[in-house]
N, C-alpha and C positions, 0 to 999 in steps of 0.2 A: 869160135867160142863163145858162148853166152854165159853170165853171171847166173849165179843161186840169188831168186827172188826169195824175197821175206816172205812169208805169209800175212795175210791182210788180220787185223785187228778186228775182233767183232764186237760190235757195240759200242763203237766209238761215232759219235757226227760230232761237228767242229764245221765254227759259223762263227762268223763278225755280228758284231752288234755294238754299234756308235763307238768305234774304236776298240775295243773288248774283244780279243778270242774267246770264243767259248767253247768249252771242251765239254760234251755229254758223255759219258762215261756209264752205259748201261753196266758193261762187265765188271766195273768194280778195278780197271786193271791199273798197275804198278807203273811207273816207265817214267818215260822223261820226253817235256813239247818243245820243241825248238821251232823259232821262225826264221826263215832265211828271205832274204830279198830275192828280184828276180834275177840276179847274177850268182848267186848260191851263198853268199856269202851270209854268216850266222850273224843273227840279232839279237837274238834272245835265246834262255835257255833256260829252262825249270822244270823241276820235279814236278810229276802226277803222282798223287799221293792216294788213289783209289777212292777217293769219292766221287759220289755219282753226278757233280755239274761243276765245273773249275773257269772261274774269269781271269783273263791274265793281259789287264791294261796295255793297251800301248802307245807308245809318243814316236809314230812314225808320218811319215809325210805321205801323200796321197801315190799309189799304186799298189801292183800286185805281189802278192807275198806267197808262199810256200808255210804250211806250218804241217811240220811232220810229230807223229804221236808213237814214242815207240817204248814197246816195252817186251818184257823176252818171249810174249805169245807172239811177236808181232809188230806190223808197225801199220799207218793210214797218211798217208801224204795227201792234201788237201791246199787247193788252190784258191785263196782270197783276194779282194779286192777291196780297199781304203781308199774311200770318198771324203 
């Protein structure tokens, strides 16, 4: 049995800059940004309000994290590493 994949969300770019997650939102999507540690524990959740660029400062330890951007049009998962 296979699951149904969510469609990829076009126009979303996620990256890390100085312990801040940056979401570039060329499609001006509204939705939610969730950040998980590598074990799947949710650490952060905040609304994405449709602005072109949104910044989410993090206070987390060095490590690898998953950023998930969800909207009614689809989702994007991005792995980030914080030094």
